[in-house]
C-alpha positions in Angstrom: 104.4 71.9 120.6 102.3 74.3 122.8 99.3 72.9 124.5 96.3 74.0 122.4 93.9 73.0 125.1 95.2 75.3 127.8 96.9 78.2 126.0 95.0 81.4 125.5 94.8 83.5 122.3 96.1 86.4 124.4 99.2 84.3 125.6 102.1 86.7 125.6 104.4 83.9 124.6 102.9 83.8 121.0 105.9 84.7 118.8 104.9 84.4 115.2 101.4 85.9 115.2 99.6 88.5 117.2 95.9 89.0 117.9 94.3 92.4 118.2 90.8 92.7 119.6 88.6 95.8 118.9 84.9 96.2 119.0 84.0 92.6 118.4 86.7 92.1 115.7 89.7 89.8 116.3 92.5 90.4 113.8 95.2 87.7 113.5 98.4 89.1 112.0 101.0 86.6 110.6 104.2 88.3 111.8 107.3 87.0 110.1 107.8 89.8 107.6 111.4 89.0 106.9 110.1 85.7 105.4 107.0 87.2 103.8 105.1 85.6 106.7 106.1 82.1 105.6 104.6 79.6 108.1 107.1 77.7 110.2 106.4 74.9 112.7 105.8 77.4 115.5 103.3 79.4 113.5 101.3 76.3 112.7 101.1 75.7 116.5 100.2 79.2 117.3 97.5 79.5 114.5 95.9 76.4 116.0 95.9 77.9 119.4 94.4 81.1 118.1 91.7 79.5 116.0 90.6 77.1 118.7 90.5 79.9 121.3 88.6 82.3 119.2 86.1 79.6 118.2 84.8 79.6 121.8 85.0 83.3 122.4 81.6 84.9 122.3 83.1 88.4 122.3 84.9 87.8 119.0 82.1 88.4 116.4 84.4 88.5 113.3 87.9 87.1 112.6 90.2 88.9 110.2 93.4 87.3 109.0 96.2 89.4 107.5 100.0 89.6 107.3 102.7 92.0 108.4 105.0 94.0 106.2 102.8 94.4 103.2 102.6 90.7 102.5 100.0 88.1 103.3 101.7 84.7 103.4 104.3 83.1 101.0 103.3 79.6 102.1 105.2 77.1 104.3 108.7 78.0 105.2 110.9 75.6 103.2 114.2 77.1 104.4 116.8 74.2 104.7 117.2 73.2 108.3 113.8 74.8 109.2 111.6 72.3 111.1 108.6 71.5 109.0 105.7 69.1 108.6 107.5 66.7 106.4 106.0 63.5 107.9 102.5 62.3 108.0 101.9 63.4 111.6 103.2 66.8 110.8 101.0 67.2 107.7 98.0 66.0 109.8 98.8 68.8 112.2 98.6 71.3 109.2 95.3 69.7 108.4 94.1 70.3 111.9 94.9 74.0 111.5 92.9 74.2 108.3 89.9 72.4 110.0 90.1 74.7 113.0 89.9 77.8 110.7 87.1 76.2 108.7 85.1 75.4 111.8 85.2 78.9 113.3 81.6 79.8 113.9 82.3 83.5 113.2 82.5 85.1 109.8 86.1 85.3 108.6 87.8 87.8 106.3 91.2 87.5 104.6 92.8 90.9 104.2 95.3 90.1 101.4 98.2 92.5 100.4 101.2 91.3 98.5 101.8 87.6 98.1 99.4 84.7 98.9 101.1 81.5 97.7 100.9 77.8 98.6 99.4 77.4 102.0 99.1 81.2 102.0 96.5 81.3 99.2 94.6 78.4 100.7 94.7 80.1 104.1 93.0 83.1 102.4 90.5 80.9 100.5 89.5 79.1 103.7 88.1 82.4 104.9 84.5 83.3 104.2 85.4 86.5 102.4 88.6 87.7 100.7 89.5 91.4 100.2 92.7 92.0 98.3 94.8 95.0 97.2 95.4 95.5 93.5 99.1 94.6 94.1 98.2 91.2 95.6 99.2 88.1 93.8 98.1 84.5 94.2 99.6 81.1 93.4 99.0 77.5 94.1 102.7 77.3 93.9 103.2 73.7 95.2 104.1 72.1 91.9 107.0 74.5 91.5 108.4 73.2 94.8 107.8 69.5 93.9 104.8 69.3 96.2 101.1 68.5 95.9 98.4 70.9 97.0 97.6 71.1 100.8 95.9 73.2 103.5 92.5 72.3 102.1 93.2 73.6 98.6 92.1 70.3 96.9 88.7 70.8 98.5 88.4 74.6 98.3 89.6 75.3 94.8 87.1 73.2 92.8 84.3 74.6 94.8 85.3 78.2 94.0 86.4 78.0 90.4 85.2 74.6 89.1 87.2 71.4 88.5 88.9 72.3 85.2 90.1 75.7 86.3 91.2 74.3 89.6 93.4 71.8 87.8 94.9 74.5 85.7 95.8 76.7 88.7 97.2 73.7 90.7 99.1 71.9 87.9 100.7 74.9 86.3 101.2 76.8 89.6 101.1 80.1 87.7 101.1 83.4 89.6 97.9 85.4 89.0 97.2 89.0 89.8 94.4 90.3 91.9 92.2 91.3 89.0 92.4 87.7 87.6 91.7 86.3 91.0 88.6 88.4 91.3 87.5 87.4 87.8 87.8 83.7 88.7 85.9 84.2 91.9 88.8 83.6 94.3 88.4 87.2 95.7 85.3 89.1 96.7 86.7 92.6 96.3 89.9 94.2 94.9 90.7 97.7 96.1 93.6 100.2 96.0 96.0 99.4 98.8 95.3 102.7 100.5 91.6 101.7 100.8 92.3 98.1 101.9 92.0 98.8 105.7 88.8 100.9 105.2 87.0 98.3 103.2 88.0 95.4 105.5 87.1 97.5 108.5 83.7 98.3 107.1 82.9 94.7 106.3 84.2 93.5 109.7 82.1 96.2 111.5 79.0 95.3 109.6 79.4 91.6 110.4 80.3 92.3 114.0 77.0 94.2 114.4 75.0 91.3 112.9 73.2 88.5 114.7 75.9 86.0 115.7 73.7 83.0 116.0 72.0 83.5 112.7 75.2 84.3 110.9 76.9 81.2 112.3 74.0 78.9 111.3 74.0 80.4 107.8 77.8 80.0 107.4 77.5 76.3 108.5 74.7 75.5 106.1 76.5 77.2 103.2 79.7 75.3 104.0 77.8 72.0 104.1 75.7 72.7 101.0 77.7 70.6 98.6 77.3 67.6 100.8 73.5 68.0 101.2 70.6 67.0 99.1 67.8 69.7 98.7 65.7 67.7 101.2 68.5 67.7 103.7 69.2 71.4 103.1 65.6 72.6 103.8 65.5 70.4 106.9 68.7 72.1 108.1 67.1 75.5 107.3 64.0 74.6 109.3 66.0 73.5 112.4 68.1 76.6 112.2 65.1 78.9 112.0 63.6 77.2 115.1 66.8 78.1 116.9 66.6 81.7 115.6 62.9 82.2 116.5 63.8 81.0 120.0 66.6 83.6 120.4 66.5 87.0 122.0 68.3 88.3 118.9 65.4 87.6 116.6 62.9 89.1 119.1 65.2 92.2 119.2 65.3 92.4 115.4 61.5 92.3 115.1 61.1 94.9 117.8 63.7 97.1 116.2 61.9 96.8 112.8 58.6 98.1 114.3 60.4 100.8 116.3 62.3 101.9 113.1 65.7 101.6 114.6 68.8 99.4 114.2 68.8 96.2 116.2 71.4 95.5 118.9 72.4 91.9 118.8 73.9 90.1 121.7 74.3 86.5 120.5 71.6 85.2 122.8 
């Protein structure tokens, strides 16, 4: 297993993913198109490297996750003989990857084309926003493989669609199209495939231009909201605003408002 503490996201030895950086947007592409970007043991390792590295990278304002070859991710690679997380330690490693994604301070966008199944759908749902092409399809396919739900799906799904619908999706393991995923609230936006890059690019650019500290604090509070009482939530809001009011970004936003121009945020 590569050392996640010392490896860099720009490590040329990454084999199953690649990371492109452009104007504050870091795009992680799952790159095993011959297997519909199924996640093997090496890809779990490399995703953990990427998530942990990007989490501490102030130049990465937004993280986009997508797949190569017109597919997002078909889930874990269950090819016979393929090394996989079949023991408890291995599955805890998968859980570490999920937590590393969930803990990213930056806004995250899943750009979904083609299949998103099993760990693939939950990889998408773990992102803050999901934009899908009309030809995308989604499935909590675990039961069809004799498996129970993983990669955070048992936590994510009920929060997105409610407990009863989550049970239906997980227990029957049906494949749903992008329109149904949008209706259920699994997807934020469904677009024609030829517009997918433009929409994701616009959203990523808007987020990259936003105030990093404020967006990070808002993301954390929303993620924590189901575990907070109202009293705890307003206390979190108060503390977050104190941080914001002490930042150069909020001062810049106020100045830009009175000068009738767009603010330039630096994450300070």
